[in-house]
Each structure stands twice: as C-alpha cells, then as structure tokens.
C-alpha positions as CSV (number, residue, x, y, z in Angstrom):
1,X,0.0,0.0,0.0
2,X,2.8,2.4,0.9
3,X,4.5,1.8,-2.5
4,X,1.2,2.2,-4.3
5,X,0.5,5.6,-2.6
6,X,4.1,6.7,-3.3
7,X,3.7,5.7,-6.9
8,X,0.5,7.6,-7.3
9,X,2.0,10.6,-5.6
10,X,5.0,10.5,-7.9
11,X,2.8,10.2,-11.0
12,X,0.6,13.0,-9.8
13,X,3.6,15.2,-9.3
14,X,4.8,14.5,-12.8
15,X,1.4,15.3,-14.3
16,X,1.3,18.6,-12.3
17,X,4.8,19.5,-13.5
18,X,3.9,18.7,-17.1
19,X,0.8,20.8,-17.0
20,X,2.6,23.7,-15.3
21,X,5.5,23.6,-17.8
22,X,3.0,23.4,-20.7
23,X,1.2,26.4,-19.4
24,X,4.5,28.3,-19.1
25,X,5.4,27.3,-22.7
26,X,2.0,28.5,-23.9
27,X,2.3,31.8,-22.2
28,X,5.8,32.1,-23.7
29,X,4.4,31.5,-27.1
30,X,1.9,34.3,-26.5
31,X,4.7,36.8,-25.9
32,X,6.4,38.8,-28.7
33,X,10.1,38.0,-28.8
34,X,12.2,41.1,-29.1
35,X,15.2,39.3,-30.6
36,X,13.1,38.0,-33.5
37,X,11.6,41.5,-34.0
38,X,15.1,43.0,-34.2
39,X,16.1,40.2,-36.6
40,X,13.1,41.0,-38.9
41,X,14.1,44.7,-38.8
42,X,17.7,43.9,-39.8
43,X,16.4,42.0,-42.8
44,X,13.8,44.6,-43.8
45,X,16.2,47.5,-43.5
46,X,19.0,45.7,-45.4
47,X,16.7,44.7,-48.2
48,X,15.2,48.2,-48.5
49,X,18.8,49.6,-48.8
50,X,19.7,47.1,-51.5
51,X,16.6,47.9,-53.5
52,X,17.5,51.7,-53.3
53,X,21.2,51.5,-54.0
54,X,21.8,48.4,-56.1
55,X,18.5,47.9,-57.9
56,X,17.5,51.5,-58.1
57,X,20.6,53.6,-58.7
58,X,22.7,50.6,-59.9
59,X,20.1,49.3,-62.3
60,X,19.3,52.7,-63.8
61,X,23.0,53.4,-64.2
62,X,23.5,50.2,-66.3
63,X,20.3,50.5,-68.3
64,X,21.0,54.2,-69.2
65,X,24.6,53.5,-70.3
66,X,26.6,54.5,-67.3
67,X,29.5,52.6,-65.8
68,X,29.0,51.1,-62.3
69,X,32.0,52.0,-60.2
70,X,31.2,51.2,-56.6
71,X,28.3,49.9,-54.4
72,X,28.2,50.3,-50.7
73,X,25.5,50.4,-48.0
74,X,25.4,54.2,-48.2
75,X,25.9,55.0,-51.8
76,X,26.2,53.9,-55.4
77,X,28.8,55.4,-57.6
78,X,28.0,55.6,-61.3
79,X,30.4,56.7,-64.0
80,X,28.2,59.2,-65.8
81,X,30.6,60.7,-68.3
82,X,29.0,59.0,-71.3
83,X,25.4,59.6,-70.4
84,X,23.2,62.8,-70.8
85,X,22.1,65.2,-68.1
86,X,18.6,63.8,-68.3
87,X,19.9,60.3,-67.8
88,X,21.9,61.4,-64.7
89,X,18.7,62.8,-63.2
90,X,17.0,59.5,-63.8
91,X,19.8,57.6,-62.1
92,X,19.5,59.9,-59.1
93,X,15.7,59.5,-59.0
94,X,15.7,55.7,-59.5
95,X,16.5,54.8,-55.9
96,X,13.4,56.4,-54.6
97,X,11.3,55.1,-57.5
98,X,12.3,51.6,-56.8
99,X,11.6,52.1,-53.1
100,X,8.0,53.0,-54.0
101,X,7.7,50.0,-56.4
102,X,9.0,47.7,-53.7
103,X,6.6,49.1,-51.2
104,X,3.7,48.6,-53.6
105,X,4.6,44.9,-54.2
106,X,5.1,44.3,-50.5
107,X,1.8,45.9,-49.6
108,X,0.0,43.6,-52.1
109,X,1.8,40.6,-50.6
110,X,0.9,41.7,-47.1
111,X,-2.8,41.9,-48.0
112,X,-2.7,38.4,-49.6
113,X,-0.7,36.8,-46.7
114,X,-2.8,38.2,-43.9
115,X,-1.6,37.5,-40.3
116,X,-1.6,33.7,-40.5
117,X,2.2,33.8,-40.4
118,X,2.8,36.7,-37.9
119,X,6.6,37.0,-38.5
120,X,6.1,37.2,-42.3
121,X,3.3,39.6,-41.8
122,X,5.4,41.9,-39.7
123,X,8.3,41.7,-42.1
124,X,6.1,42.7,-45.0
125,X,4.5,45.5,-43.0
126,X,7.9,46.8,-41.9
127,X,9.4,46.5,-45.4
128,X,6.5,48.4,-46.9
129,X,6.7,51.1,-44.3
130,X,10.4,51.6,-44.5
131,X,10.3,51.9,-48.3
132,X,7.5,54.4,-48.2
133,X,8.9,56.6,-45.4
134,X,12.4,56.5,-46.8
135,X,11.1,57.4,-50.3
136,X,9.2,60.5,-49.3
137,X,11.9,61.2,-46.7
138,X,14.3,61.9,-49.6
139,X,11.9,64.6,-50.9
140,X,11.8,66.2,-47.5
141,X,15.6,65.9,-46.9
142,X,16.6,67.3,-50.3
143,X,14.1,70.1,-50.2
144,X,15.2,71.3,-46.7
145,X,19.0,70.6,-47.0
146,X,19.6,71.0,-50.7
147,X,21.6,67.7,-50.7
148,X,20.8,64.1,-51.5
149,X,19.3,62.3,-54.5
150,X,16.5,64.8,-55.3
151,X,18.8,67.8,-55.1
152,X,20.7,66.1,-57.9
153,X,17.4,65.5,-59.8
154,X,16.4,69.2,-59.4
155,X,19.9,70.6,-60.1
156,X,19.7,73.6,-62.4
157,X,16.1,74.4,-61.5
158,X,15.2,77.6,-59.5
159,X,15.8,76.7,-55.8
160,X,12.9,79.0,-54.7
161,X,10.6,76.8,-56.6
162,X,11.7,73.2,-56.2
163,X,13.0,73.3,-52.6
164,X,9.8,74.5,-50.9
165,X,7.7,72.3,-53.2
166,X,9.7,69.2,-52.6
167,X,9.8,69.7,-48.8
168,X,6.1,70.4,-48.6
169,X,5.3,67.3,-50.8
170,X,7.6,65.2,-48.7
171,X,6.1,66.4,-45.4
172,X,2.5,65.8,-46.5
173,X,3.2,62.4,-48.0
174,X,5.2,61.3,-45.0
175,X,2.3,62.0,-42.6
176,X,-0.2,60.3,-45.0
177,X,2.0,57.2,-45.3
178,X,2.7,57.1,-41.5
179,X,-1.1,57.1,-40.7
180,X,-1.7,54.4,-43.4
181,X,1.1,52.2,-42.0
182,X,-0.5,52.5,-38.5
183,X,-3.8,51.3,-40.0
184,X,-2.1,48.4,-41.7
185,X,-0.5,47.3,-38.5
186,X,-3.8,46.9,-36.6
187,X,-4.5,43.3,-37.6
188,X,-1.3,42.3,-35.8
189,X,-1.6,44.4,-32.6
190,X,-5.2,45.4,-32.3
191,X,-6.5,49.0,-32.2
192,X,-7.2,49.6,-28.5
193,X,-4.9,51.3,-25.9
194,X,-3.0,48.0,-25.4
195,X,-2.6,47.8,-29.2
196,X,-0.7,51.1,-29.2
197,X,1.6,49.7,-26.6
198,X,2.1,46.5,-28.6
199,X,2.8,48.5,-31.7
200,X,5.5,50.5,-30.0
201,X,7.0,47.2,-28.8
202,X,7.4,46.3,-32.4
203,X,8.3,49.6,-34.1
204,X,10.7,51.2,-31.6
205,X,13.2,48.2,-31.4
206,X,13.0,47.9,-35.2
207,X,13.9,51.6,-35.6
208,X,16.9,51.3,-33.3
209,X,18.1,48.1,-35.0
210,X,17.8,49.6,-38.5
211,X,19.6,52.8,-37.5
212,X,22.4,50.8,-35.8
213,X,22.8,48.6,-38.9
214,X,23.1,51.5,-41.3
215,X,25.4,53.6,-39.1
216,X,27.7,50.8,-38.1
217,X,28.0,49.8,-41.8
218,X,28.6,53.4,-42.8
219,X,31.6,53.6,-40.4
220,X,33.5,51.3,-42.8
221,X,32.9,53.3,-45.9
222,X,36.2,54.5,-47.4
223,X,34.7,57.8,-48.5
224,X,34.7,59.1,-45.0
225,X,32.3,59.8,-42.1
226,X,30.3,62.5,-43.9
227,X,28.4,59.8,-45.7
228,X,27.2,58.5,-42.3
229,X,25.4,61.8,-41.7
230,X,24.2,62.4,-45.2
231,X,23.2,58.9,-46.1
232,X,23.3,56.3,-43.3
233,X,21.9,58.3,-40.4
234,X,19.6,60.4,-42.6
235,X,18.1,57.4,-44.4
236,X,17.6,55.3,-41.3
237,X,17.3,57.5,-38.2
238,X,15.8,60.4,-40.1
239,X,14.0,58.7,-42.9
240,X,12.2,56.1,-40.8
241,X,11.7,58.3,-37.7
242,X,8.0,58.0,-38.3
243,X,8.2,54.5,-36.6
244,X,8.6,56.4,-33.3
245,X,5.3,58.2,-33.5
246,X,3.1,56.6,-36.1
247,X,2.0,54.0,-33.5
248,X,-0.3,56.6,-31.9
249,X,-2.6,56.2,-35.0
250,X,-3.1,52.5,-34.3
251,X,-5.8,53.5,-31.8
252,X,-9.3,53.6,-33.2
253,X,-11.0,52.4,-36.3
254,X,-13.2,49.4,-36.6
255,X,-10.7,46.8,-35.4
256,X,-11.0,47.1,-31.6
257,X,-12.2,43.5,-31.3
258,X,-9.1,42.1,-33.1
259,X,-7.1,39.7,-31.1
260,X,-3.4,40.6,-31.3
261,X,-1.0,38.1,-32.9
262,X,2.3,37.7,-31.0
263,X,5.6,37.3,-32.8
264,X,7.3,34.3,-31.2
265,X,10.9,33.2,-31.3
266,X,12.3,32.0,-34.6
267,X,15.8,30.6,-34.9
268,X,15.5,30.8,-38.7
269,X,14.8,34.6,-38.8
270,X,17.6,35.2,-36.2
271,X,20.2,33.2,-38.1
272,X,19.2,34.9,-41.4
273,X,19.5,38.3,-39.8
274,X,23.0,37.5,-38.5
275,X,24.2,36.4,-41.9
276,X,22.7,39.4,-43.6
277,X,24.1,41.8,-41.0
278,X,27.6,40.4,-41.4
279,X,27.5,40.8,-45.2
280,X,25.9,44.2,-45.0
281,X,28.5,45.5,-42.6
282,X,31.5,43.5,-43.7
283,X,31.1,43.6,-47.5
284,X,28.8,46.5,-48.3
285,X,30.2,48.7,-45.6
286,X,33.7,49.0,-47.1
287,X,32.0,49.0,-50.6
288,X,32.4,46.7,-53.6
289,X,34.5,48.2,-56.4
290,X,33.7,47.3,-60.1
291,X,36.8,48.6,-61.7
C-alpha cells in the first residue's frame, strides 16, 4: 500500500509539473520575442537599402549606359561621363522610385498573406513602411537641406521653386503614409490602448536596430564619415523616424475587437539576420568596387 501511494504521488507530481510547464510554454508563445523582432528589422532595412542603392541607382546606371564604379551600404557610384544630363537625373531618382515600387509589391503581398504567419506579416509591414517613409523622406531631406538624391534630380532648376515644393510634398506624404502604416498594423496588434503599446514594442526596437545597422556599416565606408550623416543616419534614423510616432494612430478604427497576434521566437529569422548583418557591414560597408 505504501508503494502504491508513493507511486500515485510521484505520478501526480509529474502530471502537475507537465501541465505547469506546458502552461508556461503556452504563455511564452503568446509573448512577442524582441530578438526576433530585431532580426526581422535587420532583414527589412538591409533589403530596402539594397533595393534603393543596387537595384534603383545601380540598375538605372546600367540601363542608361553608365558605368558602375562602386556599391556600398550608403551610396552607389555611377560613371556618368558617357550619359546625358537627363539620364543622370533618372539615375538619381531611380533609388526612390524603386523604393516606392518595392513598397507597392510588398503591400499587395501583405494583403494576400494576412496574419496567418505573424513573422512574415510583420516583415512585409515593416518593409512596406520603411520603403514608403524613406522614399518620401528623400523629398523632405533634399528640399530642406539641398543635398541628396533629389537635389541632384532638381539641379539647375530655380531653388525657390523646387525646394519648398519638394519639402512640402515630402512632409505631407510622410504624414499620410505614416497614418496608413499604422492602419495596416492593426490586424497584428489590435487598435485599443493596449494595441498602441504592442505597436511601440514592435516599431521602436525595429527603428533602433535599423539605425544601428546603417550607421555601423557606414563607419567602414572609405569615402569618410560625412556619408554616415548624409546617407546612413539620414536614411535610417531620419527617414524612418515615423516609426517612433506613427503607432499613436493605431488607436481607433473598426478593429477594436481584433485579437493581437504575437511574434514568437524564430531561430531561422535570427540566423538569417545574423548572416545578412555580417554581409551588410563587412562587405557593403567597405564597398564593392567594379573597376
């Protein structure tokens, strides 16, 4: 009898431990994992940069007859001696144009995918948002500072016309896109007060991770630290600064009853981000020369 009671007691203890641990695991799966969020941000920021510099500026340079000279995480250098002034303007504008095209394709994919795969859904949302905010951020940046891609596009035009116009257009579109991005985020986080908090828990770490990735990579650029301020910091910390405040617009709408979808730990996303970060910093940071 003693052994029977002891055996039942031991079995009961194991069952209680199993149920308890399962509950802990379930609760863990319901929490958003910051490391995975940061990993998704690294991939989204790196890909947006490659679209802008390599596919945008680089692709236009080749198509329009220029000679690719160098590609880095903060600039693309095109040999433009043999192409016309109009072609040079197109090369300068192509980075932003490709950012907008990438955002459009990503937005369509996001609508099709839904939130059934939360990590993919957040990646598509962040990639869409980064491309839109960076794209119109170039308008704002060039209009105010008279530097950057769109200053090159507008070179030779009366500054009193294009600078205020470009800055105003950039500012208005930035606000519109930020509000739209907040609306697109609601299916993942909800739209109540807690949803705003959950949105910040996604957007703020992503903003910090993206800014760090660009600026660290920019430190290795052989052209000097000025590119860190003009391109790396301006594009990331400035261009996507909307991530710090657009979350306030998550509140409201018709989605108050939506159940938030947590982003759980994913070794695959983390490993992919580590590989991409190493290449982005170690290879694109110092730049790739084509001559």
